C-alpha positions in Angstrom: 0.0 0.0 0.0 1.2 3.5 -0.6 2.3 5.8 2.2 -1.0 7.8 2.2 -4.6 6.4 2.0 -7.8 8.4 1.3 -11.2 7.6 2.9 -14.2 9.5 1.7 -16.9 9.9 4.3 -20.5 9.7 3.1 -23.8 8.1 4.1 -22.6 4.9 5.9 -22.4 4.6 9.6 -19.3 6.2 11.2 -17.7 2.9 12.3 -17.4 1.7 8.7 -15.1 4.7 8.0 -13.3 4.0 11.4 -12.7 0.4 10.3 -11.5 1.6 6.8 -8.9 4.0 8.4 -7.6 1.3 10.8 -7.3 -1.1 8.0 -5.4 1.3 5.9 -2.9 2.0 8.9 -2.6 -1.8 9.5 -1.7 -2.4 5.9 1.2 0.0 6.0 -0.1 3.5 5.3 1.8 6.1 7.2 -0.9 8.8 6.7 -4.6 8.6 6.2 -6.7 11.4 4.8 -10.2 11.6 5.7 -12.3 13.7 3.3 -16.0 14.8 3.4 -18.3 17.3 1.9 -21.4 19.0 3.0 -23.4 17.4 5.8 -20.9 14.5 6.1 -18.3 16.9 7.5 -19.4 16.3 11.1 -19.3 12.6 10.6 -15.7 12.8 9.4 -14.8 14.8 12.5 -16.3 12.1 14.6 -14.5 9.4 12.6 -11.1 11.0 13.3 -12.0 11.6 17.0 -13.0 7.9 17.6 -9.9 6.8 16.0 -7.7 9.1 18.1 -9.4 8.4 21.5 -10.5 4.8 21.3 -8.4 2.8 18.9 -5.1 4.7 18.2 -4.0 7.1 20.9 -0.7 7.3 19.0 -2.4 8.9 16.0 -2.2 12.6 15.6 -3.8 15.3 13.3 -1.2 16.4 10.9 -3.2 18.8 8.8 -6.7 20.1 8.4 -7.8 21.8 5.1 -11.2 23.3 4.7 -12.7 24.7 1.5 -15.6 25.0 -1.0 -16.0 22.9 -4.1 -18.0 23.4 -7.1 -20.3 20.4 -7.9 -21.8 20.3 -11.4 -25.5 19.8 -11.4 -27.0 16.5 -12.9 -28.8 18.3 -15.8 -25.4 19.7 -16.9 -26.6 23.4 -16.3 -24.7 25.2 -13.7 -23.1 24.0 -10.5 -23.6 24.3 -6.7 -21.1 24.9 -3.9 -20.4 22.5 -1.2 -18.1 22.9 1.8 -15.4 20.3 2.3 -12.8 19.2 4.8 -9.8 17.1 4.5 -8.2 15.7 7.7 -4.8 14.2 7.6 -3.9 11.6 10.3 -0.5 10.2 11.1 1.1 8.0 13.5 3.3 9.5 16.3 6.8 8.4 15.8 8.0 7.0 19.1 11.5 7.9 20.1 13.9 5.0 21.0 14.8 4.8 24.7 18.5 3.9 25.5 
């Protein structure tokens, strides 16, 4: 697996995304990026907090990007705007004790 994995948060239950992130870390990803748009933003934040507080206390938030994306309408005429978030998680590097 590459050094970075992307998880897109949508309509599924939060634990599905938590499991996807944990799987990515266990398969060798050094960083996982959790992305969401619109109403899924709060779910993405919940996913990251569950990972940090319950499953991986050695995970840290490396970066948070917020923005607005243009989404084309289905009929092809125009577009609408949706807020977006991207949260990068990484493992804390442990120092070796001598």
